[in-house]
N, C-alpha and C positions, 0 to 999 in steps of 0.2 A: 428621486435620486436613482441613477443607474447602478444596478448591481455589478460588482467587479467580477464575480465568479458565478458559475452555474450552480445547480443544486448539488448537495452532498449525495454521492452515490456509493460511498464506502466508509465503513468504520473499521479501523485497524487496531489490533492489539499486540503489544509486545508480550511474549510468553516465555516462561522458563522451560517448559516441557511441552513440546509441540504435540506429541501423541496424546497426552492428557487433555490438552486444550481441545484437540479435535474430538476426542471422546466426549467431553462435556457438551460441545456444540451439537454433535450428532445424536448422542443418546439422551441428553437432558432437554435440549432445546429443539431437537428435530430438524436441525439445519444441515443440509448436505446435498449432494456429495461434495467433499473437499478435493480440490485439484492441488496436488503437491508439486511444487517447483523446488528442487533441491540444488544447492550450490549454484545459485544464479550467476551467470556470466555477464556482469555489467560491462558496458563500454563507456569510455569517457566519464569516469566517475569522479565527482568533485565533492569535497567536504569543507565547509567554511571557507570557500573561495579558492581552495588549492586543489589541483589535480593530485589524487592519492591512489595507491593501489586499491582495487576493489575489495570490499569486505566479503566474508564467507557467510552468505545469507540463504536461509531456506524459508519459504513461505507456503501457506496453504490458503486457498481462496474458495469460498462457497457463497451461495446466495440465500438470503432470508427474505422471501418475497422479492421486492425490487432492490433491496439493500445488499451490497456486497460486504461480506465479512472476510477480513484478511487477518491471518494469524502469522506473526513474525518471530523468527528465532534466529538471532545472529550467533554463528557458531565459533567465532573468534573474538578477540578483545580489541580489534582495531578500532580507532576512534570513528565514531559515527553518531548520528542522532539516536540510534537505538541503545548504544552503550551509555551515552549520556543520560538517556531516560531511565535505564535500569539503575544506574548509580544514584540518581536523584529520587526515583519513585518506585523502583522494583518493577513489577509487571502491571499491565493494565492498558486501558485505552490510550493509544499513542497519537493517532491522527485520524482525520477525515479526508477522504479522497473526493476530488472534483474533476470531472472531465473538462479538458481545455481544448477549445476549437482552434486556438492560436496561442500556443505556449509562449512564444517570444513576446507577443503583444500583451498577454496577461502579465508576464513578468515585468515588462516595462511599465504598465499601468500601476502595478503594485509598488514597483520601485519609486514611482513618483509620489507615492504615499508613505515612503520610508520603510516598506516591507521588502526584505531581501531574501533570496534563496539561501538556505543553510546546507542543503545537500541536493545534488542533482546528478543525473546521469542518463544513460540510455541502455536499452536492450534492442536486439534486432527488431526494427519496425516501430519503436516507441521510445519517446523521451518522457522524463518526469522531473519534477522539481518540488522539493519540500520548502515551504516558505516560513519565515520566522514570525509566526502568529501565536506561538505558545507562551509568550510572556504574559498573556492575559488568559484567565480561565476559559476553556473552550477548546483548547488543543491546537496542535499544528495542522496545517492544511497541506495536502499533497496535490499538485496539479499533474494530471495524467493526460498526455497528449492523445487526443481522440483520432488516432490514425485508423485507417481501414482495418489493419491487422488487430489493433487493440479492441476495437468495437466488435469484430468478428469473434475474437477469443472470449470476450466477456459475454457475448450473446450465447455462445455454445455452453458456457458454464451456467448461465441463467436458464437456458432450456433444459439442461440436465437436472437442475434443481426442481423445475416444475413437474417433472415426471419421476422424481426420485422416490423409490419405494423402501428406502432404508438399507438396502443391500449395497455392497461395494462402496463403503463410505469414503474411502481414500483412493484417488486415481492419480497415479504418478504421471507427470508431464515431462517430456524430453528424455 
């Protein structure tokens, strides 16, 4: 059987305190440096099939070997997959990320299997979609469009992790 999606490249966690979460990952687990994206400016943001105002979101991303670790802190109470998760589960592992070579085709293939996007949007140079796979243990999946810009950004982060000496654990982006 043909796999519908590529391999998991990201584990993402919803956290209550981003600074504490980064400290845990850097000081206890030795993962870093974290690249901090504050108040992300989403474009074309949709939640549960409706275009809605973007949420106020800050994330931090680092690499643990070849696996990307994403820490997510939503700063407002606007409806989203993150506020739903916090209400149901508190904090913890929220989703796994997969690079998509053809986001629209992947969404169509998943749609034919009854799997629909629950949240989607774009950033300059990259689109993403979270798909409704969290009804079964194993978590939600995020499809991340494998644009040239996204691949280059992730590669720079991965390279920084390979030579990281423990100093400068947080690097602000933007």
